[in-house]
N, CA, C and O atoms as a Tripos MOL2 file, in Angstrom:
@<TRIPOS>MOLECULE
protein
  208   207    52     0     0
PROTEIN
NO_CHARGES

@<TRIPOS>ATOM
      1 N           0.3610   17.7790  -10.1250 N.3       1 PRO1
      2 CA         -0.3540   18.9440  -10.5400 C.3       1 PRO1
      3 C          -1.7330   19.1090   -9.9390 C.2       1 PRO1
      4 O          -2.0960   20.2250   -9.5690 O.2       1 PRO1
      5 N          -2.5400   18.0210   -9.8220 N.am      2 ILE2
      6 CA         -3.8180   18.0540   -9.3040 C.3       2 ILE2
      7 C          -3.7900   18.4240   -7.8250 C.2       2 ILE2
      8 O          -4.5690   19.2710   -7.3870 O.2       2 ILE2
      9 N          -2.8480   17.7630   -7.0030 N.am      3 TYR3
     10 CA         -2.7210   18.0440   -5.6290 C.3       3 TYR3
     11 C          -2.3590   19.5160   -5.4020 C.2       3 TYR3
     12 O          -2.8760   20.1410   -4.4760 O.2       3 TYR3
     13 N          -1.5030   20.0550   -6.2150 N.am      4 GLN4
     14 CA         -1.0080   21.4240   -6.0270 C.3       4 GLN4
     15 C          -2.0190   22.4450   -6.4190 C.2       4 GLN4
     16 O          -1.9220   23.6090   -6.0300 O.2       4 GLN4
     17 N          -2.9960   22.0280   -7.1910 N.am      5 SER5
     18 CA         -4.0490   23.0140   -7.6790 C.3       5 SER5
     19 C          -5.0900   23.1530   -6.5430 C.2       5 SER5
     20 O          -5.9130   24.0640   -6.6360 O.2       5 SER5
     21 N          -5.1150   22.3580   -5.5230 N.am      6 ILE6
     22 CA         -6.1400   22.3880   -4.5000 C.3       6 ILE6
     23 C          -5.5790   23.3250   -3.3010 C.2       6 ILE6
     24 O          -4.5570   23.0320   -2.6820 O.2       6 ILE6
     25 N          -6.3220   24.4380   -3.0490 N.am      7 THR7
     26 CA         -5.9020   25.3990   -2.0780 C.3       7 THR7
     27 C          -6.3550   24.9830   -0.7000 C.2       7 THR7
     28 O          -5.6210   25.2460    0.2530 O.2       7 THR7
     29 N          -7.4200   24.4000   -0.5240 N.am      8 ASP8
     30 CA         -7.9620   23.9550    0.8230 C.3       8 ASP8
     31 C          -7.1190   22.8370    1.3840 C.2       8 ASP8
     32 O          -6.9880   21.7670    0.7890 O.2       8 ASP8
     33 N          -6.5310   23.1160    2.5820 N.am      9 GLU9
     34 CA         -5.6560   22.0250    3.2280 C.3       9 GLU9
     35 C          -6.4890   20.8070    3.6330 C.2       9 GLU9
     36 O          -5.9750   19.6910    3.5660 O.2       9 GLU9
     37 N          -7.7030   20.9600    4.0360 N.am     10 GLY10
     38 CA         -8.4970   19.8260    4.4700 C.3      10 GLY10
     39 C          -8.8100   18.9280    3.2870 C.2      10 GLY10
     40 O          -8.7700   17.7010    3.3790 O.2      10 GLY10
     41 N          -9.1290   19.5860    2.1570 N.am     11 THR11
     42 CA         -9.4060   18.8430    0.9450 C.3      11 THR11
     43 C          -8.1120   18.0510    0.4760 C.2      11 THR11
     44 O          -8.1870   16.9050    0.0340 O.2      11 THR11
     45 N          -6.9860   18.7120    0.5990 N.am     12 ARG12
     46 CA         -5.7370   18.0450    0.2760 C.3      12 ARG12
     47 C          -5.4950   16.8380    1.1040 C.2      12 ARG12
     48 O          -5.0310   15.8310    0.5690 O.2      12 ARG12
     49 N          -5.7660   16.8630    2.3290 N.am     13 ALA13
     50 CA         -5.5120   15.8290    3.3100 C.3      13 ALA13
     51 C          -6.3560   14.6140    2.9810 C.2      13 ALA13
     52 O          -5.9490   13.4650    3.1580 O.2      13 ALA13
     53 N          -7.6580   14.9450    2.4510 N.am     14 ARG14
     54 CA         -8.5620   13.7060    2.1350 C.3      14 ARG14
     55 C          -8.1170   13.1130    0.8540 C.2      14 ARG14
     56 O          -8.6110   12.0310    0.5350 O.2      14 ARG14
     57 N          -7.2670   13.6660    0.0920 N.am     15 LEU15
     58 CA         -6.8330   13.0770   -1.2100 C.3      15 LEU15
     59 C          -5.7070   12.0280   -1.0440 C.2      15 LEU15
     60 O          -5.4080   11.2490   -1.9500 O.2      15 LEU15
     61 N          -5.0980   12.0510    0.1700 N.am     16 VAL16
     62 CA         -3.9670   11.1900    0.3700 C.3      16 VAL16
     63 C          -4.3050    9.9160    0.9920 C.2      16 VAL16
     64 O          -5.0060    9.8890    2.0040 O.2      16 VAL16
     65 N          -3.8010    8.7470    0.3910 N.am     17 ALA17
     66 CA         -4.0630    7.4650    0.9310 C.3      17 ALA17
     67 C          -2.9710    7.0560    1.8850 C.2      17 ALA17
     68 O          -1.8570    7.5800    1.8550 O.2      17 ALA17
     69 N          -3.3040    6.1320    2.7100 N.am     18 THR18
     70 CA         -2.3520    5.6660    3.7810 C.3      18 THR18
     71 C          -1.8200    4.2360    3.4110 C.2      18 THR18
     72 O          -2.6060    3.3320    3.1280 O.2      18 THR18
     73 N          -0.6000    4.0780    3.4200 N.am     19 TYR19
     74 CA          0.0520    2.7420    3.1650 C.3      19 TYR19
     75 C          -0.5270    1.7480    4.1590 C.2      19 TYR19
     76 O          -0.7520    2.0910    5.3190 O.2      19 TYR19
     77 N          -0.7620    0.5610    3.7320 N.am     20 ASP20
     78 CA         -1.3670   -0.5370    4.5650 C.3      20 ASP20
     79 C          -0.6340   -1.8080    4.2860 C.2      20 ASP20
     80 O          -0.8800   -2.5080    3.3040 O.2      20 ASP20
     81 N           0.2920   -2.0890    5.1990 N.am     21 HIS21
     82 CA          1.1500   -3.3270    5.0860 C.3      21 HIS21
     83 C           0.3460   -4.6460    4.9000 C.2      21 HIS21
     84 O           0.7660   -5.5450    4.1720 O.2      21 HIS21
     85 N          -0.7740   -4.7240    5.5560 N.am     22 ASP22
     86 CA         -1.6450   -5.8980    5.5270 C.3      22 ASP22
     87 C          -2.2130   -6.1480    4.1160 C.2      22 ASP22
     88 O          -2.4480   -7.2880    3.7160 O.2      22 ASP22
     89 N          -2.4350   -4.9910    3.3440 N.am     23 LEU23
     90 CA         -2.8890   -5.2100    2.0300 C.3      23 LEU23
     91 C          -1.8700   -5.4200    0.9860 C.2      23 LEU23
     92 O          -2.1910   -5.8140   -0.1350 O.2      23 LEU23
     93 N          -0.6280   -5.1620    1.3280 N.am     24 THR24
     94 CA          0.5020   -5.3240    0.3180 C.3      24 THR24
     95 C           0.7870   -6.7820    0.0830 C.2      24 THR24
     96 O           0.7350   -7.6000    1.0010 O.2      24 THR24
     97 N           1.0860   -7.0970   -1.1460 N.am     25 ARG25
     98 CA          1.4630   -8.3910   -1.6080 C.3      25 ARG25
     99 C           2.9170   -8.3460   -2.1180 C.2      25 ARG25
    100 O           3.1500   -7.7540   -3.1720 O.2      25 ARG25
    101 N           3.9130   -8.9450   -1.4180 N.am     26 PRO26
    102 CA          5.3580   -8.8420   -1.9310 C.3      26 PRO26
    103 C           5.4950   -9.2000   -3.3800 C.2      26 PRO26
    104 O           4.9140  -10.1770   -3.8530 O.2      26 PRO26
    105 N           6.2260   -8.4480   -4.0470 N.am     27 GLU27
    106 CA          6.5500   -8.5150   -5.5190 C.3      27 GLU27
    107 C           5.2760   -8.5950   -6.3910 C.2      27 GLU27
    108 O           5.3020   -9.1180   -7.5050 O.2      27 GLU27
    109 N           4.2370   -8.0950   -5.8850 N.am     28 TRP28
    110 CA          2.9870   -8.0380   -6.6550 C.3      28 TRP28
    111 C           2.3000   -6.6720   -6.5850 C.2      28 TRP28
    112 O           2.0510   -6.0510   -7.6180 O.2      28 TRP28
    113 N           1.9810   -6.1840   -5.3230 N.am     29 SER29
    114 CA          1.2630   -4.8960   -5.2460 C.3      29 SER29
    115 C           1.5950   -4.2770   -3.8920 C.2      29 SER29
    116 O           1.9370   -4.9330   -2.9080 O.2      29 SER29
    117 N           1.4620   -2.9560   -3.9360 N.am     30 THR30
    118 CA          1.5530   -2.1610   -2.7090 C.3      30 THR30
    119 C           0.1420   -1.7080   -2.2770 C.2      30 THR30
    120 O          -0.5990   -1.1350   -3.0750 O.2      30 THR30
    121 N          -0.2190   -1.9700   -1.0080 N.am     31 GLY31
    122 CA         -1.5410   -1.7180   -0.4910 C.3      31 GLY31
    123 C          -1.7480   -0.3560    0.0860 C.2      31 GLY31
    124 O          -0.9140    0.1220    0.8550 O.2      31 GLY31
    125 N          -2.8080    0.2700   -0.2510 N.am     32 TYR32
    126 CA         -3.0900    1.5850    0.2770 C.3      32 TYR32
    127 C          -4.6020    1.5890    0.7650 C.2      32 TYR32
    128 O          -5.4570    0.8950    0.2140 O.2      32 TYR32
    129 N          -4.8470    2.3720    1.7720 N.am     33 ARG33
    130 CA         -6.2000    2.4250    2.2790 C.3      33 ARG33
    131 C          -6.7310    3.8020    1.9740 C.2      33 ARG33
    132 O          -6.1030    4.7930    2.3480 O.2      33 ARG33
    133 N          -7.8600    3.9040    1.3120 N.am     34 TRP34
    134 CA         -8.5010    5.1550    0.9730 C.3      34 TRP34
    135 C          -9.7080    5.4240    1.8630 C.2      34 TRP34
    136 O         -10.4250    4.4850    2.2100 O.2      34 TRP34
    137 N          -9.9410    6.5980    2.2200 N.am     35 ASP35
    138 CA        -11.1580    6.9090    3.0470 C.3      35 ASP35
    139 C         -11.9930    7.8350    2.2460 C.2      35 ASP35
    140 O         -11.8550    9.0560    2.3300 O.2      35 ASP35
    141 N         -12.9210    7.2230    1.4120 N.am     36 ILE36
    142 CA        -13.8330    7.9350    0.5290 C.3      36 ILE36
    143 C         -15.1720    8.1640    1.1990 C.2      36 ILE36
    144 O         -15.8630    7.2290    1.6050 O.2      36 ILE36
    145 N         -15.5200    9.4510    1.3030 N.am     37 VAL37
    146 CA        -16.7920    9.8430    1.9420 C.3      37 VAL37
    147 C         -17.7700   10.2040    0.8040 C.2      37 VAL37
    148 O         -17.4900   11.0470   -0.0490 O.2      37 VAL37
    149 N         -18.9710    9.4950    0.8370 N.am     38 LEU38
    150 CA        -19.8700    9.7040   -0.2390 C.3      38 LEU38
    151 C         -20.8990   10.7670   -0.0960 C.2      38 LEU38
    152 O         -21.3890   11.2910   -1.0960 O.2      38 LEU38
    153 N         -21.2520   11.1150    1.1400 N.am     39 THR39
    154 CA        -22.2470   12.1720    1.3490 C.3      39 THR39
    155 C         -21.7710   13.0010    2.4960 C.2      39 THR39
    156 O         -20.8450   12.6410    3.2230 O.2      39 THR39
    157 N         -22.4610   14.1750    2.6480 N.am     40 GLY40
    158 CA        -22.2320   15.0720    3.7270 C.3      40 GLY40
    159 C         -21.2670   16.1450    3.4770 C.2      40 GLY40
    160 O         -20.7720   16.2850    2.3590 O.2      40 GLY40
    161 N         -20.9720   16.9210    4.4760 N.am     41 ARG41
    162 CA        -20.2330   18.1300    4.3290 C.3      41 ARG41
    163 C         -18.7620   17.8100    3.9450 C.2      41 ARG41
    164 O         -18.1500   18.5940    3.2200 O.2      41 ARG41
    165 N         -18.2080   16.7270    4.3920 N.am     42 HIS42
    166 CA        -16.8150   16.3080    4.1030 C.3      42 HIS42
    167 C         -16.7000   15.2480    2.9890 C.2      42 HIS42
    168 O         -15.7340   14.4880    2.9380 O.2      42 HIS42
    169 N         -17.6620   15.2180    2.1390 N.am     43 ARG43
    170 CA        -17.6580   14.2160    1.0730 C.3      43 ARG43
    171 C         -16.5300   14.3540    0.2240 C.2      43 ARG43
    172 O         -15.9840   15.4530    0.1260 O.2      43 ARG43
    173 N         -16.0870   13.2890   -0.4490 N.am     44 THR44
    174 CA        -14.9860   13.3740   -1.4130 C.3      44 THR44
    175 C         -15.4780   13.9180   -2.6910 C.2      44 THR44
    176 O         -16.5100   13.4700   -3.1920 O.2      44 THR44
    177 N         -14.7840   14.8790   -3.2570 N.am     45 TRP45
    178 CA        -15.2100   15.5460   -4.5540 C.3      45 TRP45
    179 C         -15.1320   14.5190   -5.6420 C.2      45 TRP45
    180 O         -14.1950   13.7240   -5.7090 O.2      45 TRP45
    181 N         -16.1680   14.5460   -6.5300 N.am     46 MET46
    182 CA        -16.2010   13.6980   -7.6530 C.3      46 MET46
    183 C         -16.7770   14.5460   -8.8810 C.2      46 MET46
    184 O         -17.6090   15.4350   -8.7010 O.2      46 MET46
    185 N         -16.3060   14.2280  -10.0710 N.am     47 GLU47
    186 CA        -16.8680   14.9100  -11.2200 C.3      47 GLU47
    187 C         -18.2960   14.4810  -11.4360 C.2      47 GLU47
    188 O         -18.6890   13.3420  -11.1850 O.2      47 GLU47
    189 N         -19.0450   15.4360  -11.9070 N.am     48 ARG48
    190 CA        -20.4840   15.1340  -12.2440 C.3      48 ARG48
    191 C         -20.5120   14.4490  -13.6220 C.2      48 ARG48
    192 O         -19.7570   14.7640  -14.5410 O.2      48 ARG48
    193 N         -21.4380   13.4960  -13.6870 N.am     49 GLU49
    194 CA        -21.6760   12.8250  -14.9670 C.3      49 GLU49
    195 C         -22.3520   13.8030  -15.9570 C.2      49 GLU49
    196 O         -23.2370   14.5720  -15.5820 O.2      49 GLU49
    197 N         -21.9220   13.7500  -17.1890 N.am     50 GLU50
    198 CA        -22.5400   14.6330  -18.1550 C.3      50 GLU50
    199 C         -23.9230   14.1240  -18.5060 C.2      50 GLU50
    200 O         -24.1260   12.9210  -18.6700 O.2      50 GLU50
    201 N         -24.8860   15.0510  -18.6230 N.am     51 ALA51
    202 CA        -26.2020   14.7220  -18.8970 C.3      51 ALA51
    203 C         -26.2420   14.3080  -20.4330 C.2      51 ALA51
    204 O         -25.6400   14.9960  -21.2570 O.2      51 ALA51
    205 N         -26.9510   13.1870  -20.8060 N.am     52 GLY52
    206 CA        -26.9590   12.9070  -22.2250 C.3      52 GLY52
    207 C         -27.9500   11.9800  -22.6060 C.2      52 GLY52
    208 O         -28.0670   11.6520  -23.7870 O.2      52 GLY52
@<TRIPOS>BOND
     1     1     2 1
     2     2     3 1
     3     3     4 2
     4     3     5 am
     5     5     6 1
     6     6     7 1
     7     7     8 2
     8     7     9 am
     9     9    10 1
    10    10    11 1
    11    11    12 2
    12    11    13 am
    13    13    14 1
    14    14    15 1
    15    15    16 2
    16    15    17 am
    17    17    18 1
    18    18    19 1
    19    19    20 2
    20    19    21 am
    21    21    22 1
    22    22    23 1
    23    23    24 2
    24    23    25 am
    25    25    26 1
    26    26    27 1
    27    27    28 2
    28    27    29 am
    29    29    30 1
    30    30    31 1
    31    31    32 2
    32    31    33 am
    33    33    34 1
    34    34    35 1
    35    35    36 2
    36    35    37 am
    37    37    38 1
    38    38    39 1
    39    39    40 2
    40    39    41 am
    41    41    42 1
    42    42    43 1
    43    43    44 2
    44    43    45 am
    45    45    46 1
    46    46    47 1
    47    47    48 2
    48    47    49 am
    49    49    50 1
    50    50    51 1
    51    51    52 2
    52    51    53 am
    53    53    54 1
    54    54    55 1
    55    55    56 2
    56    55    57 am
    57    57    58 1
    58    58    59 1
    59    59    60 2
    60    59    61 am
    61    61    62 1
    62    62    63 1
    63    63    64 2
    64    63    65 am
    65    65    66 1
    66    66    67 1
    67    67    68 2
    68    67    69 am
    69    69    70 1
    70    70    71 1
    71    71    72 2
    72    71    73 am
    73    73    74 1
    74    74    75 1
    75    75    76 2
    76    75    77 am
    77    77    78 1
    78    78    79 1
    79    79    80 2
    80    79    81 am
    81    81    82 1
    82    82    83 1
    83    83    84 2
    84    83    85 am
    85    85    86 1
    86    86    87 1
    87    87    88 2
    88    87    89 am
    89    89    90 1
    90    90    91 1
    91    91    92 2
    92    91    93 am
    93    93    94 1
    94    94    95 1
    95    95    96 2
    96    95    97 am
    97    97    98 1
    98    98    99 1
    99    99   100 2
   100    99   101 am
   101   101   102 1
   102   102   103 1
   103   103   104 2
   104   103   105 am
   105   105   106 1
   106   106   107 1
   107   107   108 2
   108   107   109 am
   109   109   110 1
   110   110   111 1
   111   111   112 2
   112   111   113 am
   113   113   114 1
   114   114   115 1
   115   115   116 2
   116   115   117 am
   117   117   118 1
   118   118   119 1
   119   119   120 2
   120   119   121 am
   121   121   122 1
   122   122   123 1
   123   123   124 2
   124   123   125 am
   125   125   126 1
   126   126   127 1
   127   127   128 2
   128   127   129 am
   129   129   130 1
   130   130   131 1
   131   131   132 2
   132   131   133 am
   133   133   134 1
   134   134   135 1
   135   135   136 2
   136   135   137 am
   137   137   138 1
   138   138   139 1
   139   139   140 2
   140   139   141 am
   141   141   142 1
   142   142   143 1
   143   143   144 2
   144   143   145 am
   145   145   146 1
   146   146   147 1
   147   147   148 2
   148   147   149 am
   149   149   150 1
   150   150   151 1
   151   151   152 2
   152   151   153 am
   153   153   154 1
   154   154   155 1
   155   155   156 2
   156   155   157 am
   157   157   158 1
   158   158   159 1
   159   159   160 2
   160   159   161 am
   161   161   162 1
   162   162   163 1
   163   163   164 2
   164   163   165 am
   165   165   166 1
   166   166   167 1
   167   167   168 2
   168   167   169 am
   169   169   170 1
   170   170   171 1
   171   171   172 2
   172   171   173 am
   173   173   174 1
   174   174   175 1
   175   175   176 2
   176   175   177 am
   177   177   178 1
   178   178   179 1
   179   179   180 2
   180   179   181 am
   181   181   182 1
   182   182   183 1
   183   183   184 2
   184   183   185 am
   185   185   186 1
   186   186   187 1
   187   187   188 2
   188   187   189 am
   189   189   190 1
   190   190   191 1
   191   191   192 2
   192   191   193 am
   193   193   194 1
   194   194   195 1
   195   195   196 2
   196   195   197 am
   197   197   198 1
   198   198   199 1
   199   199   200 2
   200   199   201 am
   201   201   202 1
   202   202   203 1
   203   203   204 2
   204   203   205 am
   205   205   206 1
   206   206   207 1
   207   207   208 2
@<TRIPOS>SUBSTRUCTURE
     1 PRO1         2 RESIDUE 1 A PRO
     2 ILE2         6 RESIDUE 1 A ILE
     3 TYR3        10 RESIDUE 1 A TYR
     4 GLN4        14 RESIDUE 1 A GLN
     5 SER5        18 RESIDUE 1 A SER
     6 ILE6        22 RESIDUE 1 A ILE
     7 THR7        26 RESIDUE 1 A THR
     8 ASP8        30 RESIDUE 1 A ASP
     9 GLU9        34 RESIDUE 1 A GLU
    10 GLY10       38 RESIDUE 1 A GLY
    11 THR11       42 RESIDUE 1 A THR
    12 ARG12       46 RESIDUE 1 A ARG
    13 ALA13       50 RESIDUE 1 A ALA
    14 ARG14       54 RESIDUE 1 A ARG
    15 LEU15       58 RESIDUE 1 A LEU
    16 VAL16       62 RESIDUE 1 A VAL
    17 ALA17       66 RESIDUE 1 A ALA
    18 THR18       70 RESIDUE 1 A THR
    19 TYR19       74 RESIDUE 1 A TYR
    20 ASP20       78 RESIDUE 1 A ASP
    21 HIS21       82 RESIDUE 1 A HIS
    22 ASP22       86 RESIDUE 1 A ASP
    23 LEU23       90 RESIDUE 1 A LEU
    24 THR24       94 RESIDUE 1 A THR
    25 ARG25       98 RESIDUE 1 A ARG
    26 PRO26      102 RESIDUE 1 A PRO
    27 GLU27      106 RESIDUE 1 A GLU
    28 TRP28      110 RESIDUE 1 A TRP
    29 SER29      114 RESIDUE 1 A SER
    30 THR30      118 RESIDUE 1 A THR
    31 GLY31      122 RESIDUE 1 A GLY
    32 TYR32      126 RESIDUE 1 A TYR
    33 ARG33      130 RESIDUE 1 A ARG
    34 TRP34      134 RESIDUE 1 A TRP
    35 ASP35      138 RESIDUE 1 A ASP
    36 ILE36      142 RESIDUE 1 A ILE
    37 VAL37      146 RESIDUE 1 A VAL
    38 LEU38      150 RESIDUE 1 A LEU
    39 THR39      154 RESIDUE 1 A THR
    40 GLY40      158 RESIDUE 1 A GLY
    41 ARG41      162 RESIDUE 1 A ARG
    42 HIS42      166 RESIDUE 1 A HIS
    43 ARG43      170 RESIDUE 1 A ARG
    44 THR44      174 RESIDUE 1 A THR
    45 TRP45      178 RESIDUE 1 A TRP
    46 MET46      182 RESIDUE 1 A MET
    47 GLU47      186 RESIDUE 1 A GLU
    48 ARG48      190 RESIDUE 1 A ARG
    49 GLU49      194 RESIDUE 1 A GLU
    50 GLU50      198 RESIDUE 1 A GLU
    51 ALA51      202 RESIDUE 1 A ALA
    52 GLY52      206 RESIDUE 1 A GLY
């Protein structure tokens, strides 16, 4: 549902992680590599913290 609610194709592409066999541990975990951008025009969207 979250993926389908995003209309911008570039933003959708940045939400998808890539499988990484070197990070995978058999019978324990499947490894994925995320490319999270913290600043700039192509930064990864994050919710704002509520002021309080």
